[in-house]
C-alpha positions in Angstrom: -47.5 -20.2 160.7 -46.6 -23.8 161.2 -44.5 -26.5 159.5 -45.6 -30.1 159.2 -42.7 -32.3 160.1 -42.7 -36.1 159.8 -40.5 -36.4 162.9 -42.0 -33.8 165.4 -45.4 -33.2 164.0 -46.7 -29.6 163.8 -43.9 -27.1 164.5 -45.1 -23.5 165.2 -43.3 -20.6 163.8 -43.5 -17.2 165.4 -44.6 -14.3 163.2 -41.4 -12.4 164.2 -39.3 -15.3 162.8 -41.0 -15.5 159.4 -38.6 -12.9 157.8 -35.7 -15.1 158.8 -37.1 -18.3 157.5 -38.3 -16.8 154.3 -35.0 -15.1 153.6 -32.9 -16.5 150.6 -30.0 -17.3 153.0 -32.1 -19.7 155.0 -34.1 -20.9 151.9 -30.8 -22.0 150.4 -30.8 -24.9 152.9 -33.7 -26.5 151.0 -31.2 -27.5 148.4 -28.6 -29.0 150.6 -29.1 -32.6 151.7 -28.5 -33.4 155.3 -26.5 -36.5 154.7 -24.6 -35.7 151.4 -23.9 -38.9 149.5 -25.8 -41.2 151.9 -28.8 -41.2 149.6 -26.8 -43.5 147.3 -27.0 -46.1 150.0 -30.3 -45.1 151.8 -32.5 -43.8 149.0 -34.9 -42.2 151.5 -32.1 -40.0 152.9 -33.0 -37.0 150.8 -34.0 -34.8 153.7 -32.4 -31.3 153.8 -30.6 -29.0 156.2 -33.7 -26.8 155.9 -36.1 -29.2 157.6 -33.4 -30.4 160.1 -32.7 -26.8 161.2 -36.4 -26.2 161.9 -36.5 -29.4 163.8 -33.6 -28.4 165.9 -35.3 -25.1 166.7 -38.4 -27.0 167.8 -36.4 -29.3 170.1 -34.7 -26.2 171.6 -38.2 -24.8 172.5 -39.2 -28.1 174.1 -36.0 -28.2 176.1 -36.1 -24.5 177.1 -39.8 -24.7 178.1 -39.1 -27.7 180.3 -36.0 -26.1 182.0 -37.7 -22.7 182.6 -41.2 -23.9 183.3 -43.3 -21.2 184.9 -40.8 -18.3 184.2 -42.4 -15.9 181.8 -40.3 -12.8 182.3 -39.3 -10.7 179.3 -35.6 -11.5 179.9 -36.4 -15.2 179.8 -38.4 -14.8 176.6 -35.4 -13.0 175.0 -33.1 -15.9 176.0 -35.6 -18.4 174.6 -35.8 -16.6 171.3 -32.0 -16.3 171.1 -31.7 -20.0 171.7 -34.4 -20.8 169.1 -32.5 -18.8 166.5 -29.1 -20.2 167.5 -30.5 -23.7 166.8 -32.3 -22.7 163.7 -29.3 -21.1 162.1 -26.5 -23.3 163.4 -26.2 -24.9 159.9 -26.9 -21.9 157.7 -23.2 -21.7 156.5 -23.1 -25.3 155.3 -21.6 -25.8 151.8 -23.0 -28.1 149.1 -23.1 -31.8 150.2 -22.7 -30.6 153.7 -19.1 -31.4 155.0 -17.8 -32.9 151.7 -16.8 -29.5 150.1 -15.1 -27.7 153.0 -11.7 -28.6 151.5 -12.3 -26.0 148.7 -13.2 -23.2 151.1 -10.9 -20.1 151.1 -8.8 -18.9 154.0 -10.9 -17.5 156.8 -9.3 -14.0 156.5 -10.8 -13.6 153.1 -14.3 -13.8 154.6 -13.5 -10.5 156.5 -15.4 -11.5 159.6 -16.2 -8.6 162.0 -13.3 -8.0 164.4 -15.1 -9.5 167.4 -15.2 -12.9 165.6 -11.7 -12.9 164.1 -9.0 -15.2 165.2 -5.3 -14.3 165.6 -4.1 -17.1 163.3 -5.3 -17.5 159.7 -6.6 -20.9 158.6 -9.0 -22.5 156.1 -12.6 -21.4 156.6 -15.2 -23.9 157.8 -19.0 -23.9 157.5 -19.2 -22.3 161.0 -17.3 -19.3 159.7 -19.8 -18.9 156.9 -22.5 -19.2 159.5 -21.1 -16.4 161.6 -20.6 -14.2 158.5 -24.2 -14.9 157.4 -25.7 -14.0 160.7 -23.8 -10.8 161.6 -22.4 -9.3 158.4 -24.5 -10.0 155.3 -27.8 -9.0 153.7 -29.3 -11.7 155.9 -28.5 -9.7 159.1 -31.4 -7.2 158.3 -33.9 -10.1 158.6 -33.4 -9.9 162.4 -35.2 -6.6 162.6 -38.5 -8.1 163.7 -37.1 -10.4 166.4 -34.9 -7.5 167.6 -37.9 -5.2 168.1 -40.2 -7.9 169.4 -37.8 -9.8 171.8 -34.7 -7.7 171.9 -32.6 -10.4 170.2 -29.2 -9.4 168.8 -27.8 -11.3 165.9 -24.3 -11.1 167.5 -25.7 -13.0 170.5 -27.0 -15.7 168.2 -23.6 -16.0 166.6 -21.9 -16.3 170.1 -24.1 -19.3 170.8 -22.7 -20.9 167.7 -19.0 -20.1 168.4 -19.2 -20.9 172.1 -17.3 -17.6 173.0 -19.3 -15.2 175.1 -18.6 -11.6 174.2 -21.5 -10.0 176.1 -22.0 -11.7 179.4 -24.6 -9.2 180.5 -26.9 -10.2 177.6 -27.1 -13.8 178.9 -27.4 -12.9 182.6 -30.8 -12.9 184.4 -31.2 -12.3 188.1 -27.4 -12.7 188.6 -27.2 -16.0 186.8 -25.1 -16.3 183.6 -27.0 -18.7 181.2 -24.6 -18.6 178.4 -22.9 -21.9 179.2 -26.3 -23.7 179.3 -27.5 -22.1 176.1 -24.3 -22.9 174.2 -24.5 -26.5 175.4 -28.0 -26.7 173.9 -26.6 -25.5 170.6 -23.3 -27.6 170.6 -22.4 -30.1 173.2 -22.6 -33.8 174.3 -26.4 -33.6 174.4 -27.4 -30.6 172.2 -30.6 -30.0 170.3 -28.8 -30.6 167.0 -28.0 -34.2 167.9 -31.5 -34.8 169.5 -33.0 -33.9 166.1 -30.6 -35.5 163.6 -30.4 -38.9 165.3 -34.2 -39.3 165.1 -34.5 -37.6 161.7 -31.7 -39.5 160.0 -33.0 -42.8 161.4 -36.4 -42.0 160.0 -35.3 -41.1 156.5 -32.7 -43.8 156.3 -35.2 -46.4 157.4 -33.0 -47.7 160.2 -33.6 -47.9 164.0 -30.0 -47.3 165.2 -30.5 -43.6 166.2 -33.8 -43.9 168.1 -33.9 -42.9 171.8 -36.4 -41.6 174.3 -36.5 -37.9 173.6 -39.4 -37.1 175.9 -37.8 -38.8 178.9 -34.5 -37.0 178.3 -36.1 -33.6 178.1 -38.2 -34.2 181.2 -35.0 -35.0 183.1 -32.8 -32.2 181.9 -31.8 -29.7 184.7 -30.3 -26.3 185.2 -27.2 -26.7 187.3 -25.7 -23.5 188.8 -22.1 -23.3 189.9 -20.5 -20.0 190.8 -23.4 -18.1 189.2 -22.9 -19.9 185.9 -25.7 -22.1 184.6 -24.8 -25.5 183.0 -26.8 -28.2 181.3 -27.4 -31.1 183.6 -29.5 -34.3 183.7 -31.2 -36.1 186.6 -29.3 -39.0 188.0 -32.3 -41.3 187.3 -31.9 -40.7 183.6 -28.3 -41.7 183.2 -29.2 -44.9 181.6 -31.2 -43.0 179.0 -28.3 -40.7 178.4 -26.0 -43.8 177.9 -28.6 -45.0 175.3 -28.5 -41.6 173.6 -24.7 -41.8 173.3 -24.7 -45.4 172.0 -27.5 -44.5 169.5 -25.2 -41.8 168.0 -22.2 -44.2 168.0 -24.2 -46.8 166.2 -25.4 -44.3 163.6 -21.9 -43.4 162.8 -20.7 -46.9 162.5 -23.7 -48.2 160.5 -24.9 -45.2 158.5 -22.6 -42.2 158.4 -19.5 -44.3 157.8 -21.1 -46.6 155.1 -18.3 -47.5 152.7 -20.1 -46.2 149.6 -20.8 -42.7 150.9 -17.3 -42.4 152.4 -15.7 -43.5 149.2 -17.7 -41.0 147.2 -16.5 -38.3 149.5 -12.9 -39.4 148.8 -13.5 -39.4 145.0 -14.9 -35.9 145.2 -11.8 -34.9 147.1 -9.7 -36.5 144.3 -11.6 -34.2 141.9 -10.9 -31.1 143.9 -7.2 -32.1 144.3 -6.8 -32.9 140.6 -5.9 -29.3 139.8 -8.7 -28.6 137.4 -10.0 -25.8 139.6 -13.5 -26.0 138.2 -15.2 -25.5 141.5 -14.3 -23.3 144.4 -16.3 -21.8 147.2 -16.3 -18.0 147.1 -15.3 -15.8 150.0 -18.1 -13.3 149.1 -21.0 -14.2 151.3 -23.6 -12.9 148.8 -22.1 -15.0 146.0 -22.2 -18.0 148.4 -26.0 -17.9 148.1 -25.7 -19.7 144.7 -23.8 -22.6 146.1 -26.1 -25.5 146.9 -26.2 -29.2 145.8 -27.7 -28.6 142.4 -25.0 -26.0 141.7 -22.2 -28.4 142.5 -23.8 -31.3 140.6 -24.1 -29.1 137.5 -20.3 -28.5 137.7 -19.7 -32.2 138.1 -22.0 -33.2 135.2 -20.3 -30.9 132.6 -16.8 -31.7 133.8 -14.6 -34.0 131.7 -12.6 -34.9 134.8 -12.7 -38.7 135.4 -13.4 -38.4 139.2 -16.2 -35.9 138.6 -17.8 -38.2 136.1 -17.5 -41.2 138.4 -19.1 -39.3 141.3 -22.0 -38.4 139.0 -22.4 -42.1 137.9 -22.0 -43.4 141.5 -19.2 -45.5 140.1 -16.9 -46.3 143.1 -13.9 -48.6 142.9 -14.4 -52.0 144.4 -13.9 -52.4 148.1 -11.2 -55.0 148.4 -10.4 -54.9 152.1 -12.1 -53.6 155.2 -10.7 -53.6 158.7 -12.3 -52.7 162.1 -10.2 -51.5 164.9 -6.7 -53.0 164.9 -7.8 -56.4 163.5 -6.2 -57.2 160.1 -4.1 -54.1 160.0 -1.1 -56.3 158.9 -3.1 -57.1 155.8 -3.9 -53.5 155.2 -0.3 -52.5 155.4 0.8 -55.3 153.1 -1.8 -54.4 150.6 -0.8 -50.8 150.5 2.8 -51.7 150.1 1.9 -54.0 147.2 -0.2 -51.3 145.5 2.6 -48.7 145.9 5.3 -51.1 144.6 3.2 -51.8 141.5 2.0 -48.3 140.9 -1.6 -49.4 141.3 -4.0 -46.5 142.0 -6.2 -47.1 145.1 -8.3 -45.1 147.5 -7.9 -45.6 151.3 -10.9 -44.5 153.4 -10.4 -44.1 157.1 -13.3 -43.3 159.4 -13.1 -43.0 163.2 -16.1 -43.3 165.5 -15.8 -42.0 169.0 -18.5 -42.1 171.6 -17.6 -38.6 172.7 -15.3 -35.9 171.3 -15.8 -33.9 174.5 -14.8 -36.6 177.0 -12.3 -38.7 175.2 -9.1 -39.7 176.9 -7.0 -37.5 174.7 -9.2 -34.4 174.9 -9.0 -31.7 177.6 -12.0 -31.1 179.8 -14.8 -29.4 178.0 -15.1 -25.6 178.7 -18.8 -26.1 179.6 -19.1 -29.6 181.2 -22.4 -31.4 181.3 -23.6 -32.1 184.9 -25.6 -34.7 186.7 -28.0 -33.7 189.5 -28.9 -36.0 192.4 -32.0 -34.9 194.3 -33.2 -36.3 197.6 -36.5 -38.1 197.5 -37.4 -36.4 200.8 -36.4 -32.8 200.0 -35.8 -31.2 196.6 -33.8 -28.5 198.4 -31.1 -31.1 199.0 -29.2 -31.8 195.8 -25.7 -32.6 194.7 -24.1 -31.8 191.3 -21.1 -33.6 189.6 -19.7 -33.8 186.1 -21.2 -36.3 183.8 -18.1 -38.5 183.4 -18.2 -39.2 187.2 -21.7 -40.7 186.9 -21.2 -43.1 184.0 -18.4 -45.4 183.0 -19.4 -45.4 179.3 -16.9 -42.8 178.4 -14.1 -44.9 179.8 -15.3 -48.1 178.0 -15.4 -46.2 174.6 -12.5 -43.8 175.2 -10.6 -45.1 172.2 -11.9 -44.3 168.8 -13.2 -47.2 166.8 -11.5 -47.0 163.3 -12.9 -48.5 160.1 -10.3 -48.6 157.3 -11.1 -49.6 153.7 -9.1 -49.9 150.5 -10.8 -49.5 147.1 -9.3 -50.1 143.7 -10.5 -51.0 140.2 -10.0 -54.7 140.8 -11.6 -55.9 137.5 -9.2 -53.8 135.4 -6.1 -55.3 137.0 -4.0 -58.1 135.4 -4.7 -61.7 136.6 -1.4 -61.7 138.3 -2.2 -58.6 140.3 -5.6 -59.9 141.2 -4.1 -63.2 142.4 -1.6 -61.4 144.6 -4.3 -59.2 146.1 -6.4 -62.3 147.0 -3.4 -63.9 148.6 -2.8 -60.8 150.8 -6.4 -60.4 152.0 -6.8 -64.1 152.6 -3.6 -64.5 154.5 
């Protein structure tokens, strides 16, 4: 079996994986758009989590084959298949419109996750919790029977790659080397297979060039870096400039595509609908009932609702953007405008988006549990090599350590009185 993909070409699917791909839990992703409301801005952005997930699995195979070139042991095949499934299923718990509906998820305790995946403090569930529940404790879990018998893959091991918490070190250890850190990094890290796919895919379907980078060169230069018998993801020192380009590509996609004012405002309007108290839509804790919840299901609820915000979302009717600030510039105008709106009881929507080059290596974040490495090899002898953490090899993290905020204020400007309109213009033009 193979899937024809406009980004990667022909993607082979193993026979043992077909039951997983054809299961209703994975098929649900056909009806969840990758970029939520972004299609209102970029009409081509109707691609789904389904195709993206298959693309991530394909990238994972390319990376793994490059890293473990020549190693064909059964243990390595088991790890390869575990990684493929970790990447394929990393998004299986996503709710309708992707991240936009997580605010109506229940408390995580109501999902009744298996004890090994429970946390001591209750909180609101996320799509990752639904991912874990789907993989290890649902009707979908039985779909792993073929990959278990063929490769020895455990669904619990796949779930561990998603959470980043290793519960069975022996499963990921081959010839005395623990490969869990490396494999988790390929599922979720600074340079994971998810990002390698979605930057290229989102650029393609949005019709922009911001997210393009040299995927083949990066894969050719990825390295296995072993420290204290733990394997980490590394990159050759000669490819640091390409790594910098990869980071900047992602940063530019956030600033120019993911943070587009119309898509962000629609998300805030949807949140207004959820917060309005109508309680017409909630995400169930029952994982089997969750199967029904996709984009068409939510849009049906919005279309029949009499709620103003639901109707405006359906009509793509956003309030006018009256002020936009980047970074700290014009923040005085932003504060003055908010005070004026509040003093006059004028309803407005404030949208704040923050783009950071790296959430793993920002100045305010602790060192990542599994740091990415840089390998320097001697041109005279490959046996002579040195390894250091990535932030010691590039100054890009320091240059972009502060988040770049974009703030916008929207209101129904045309419906305001002439005096109010005049005052708003005075504030934004001051």
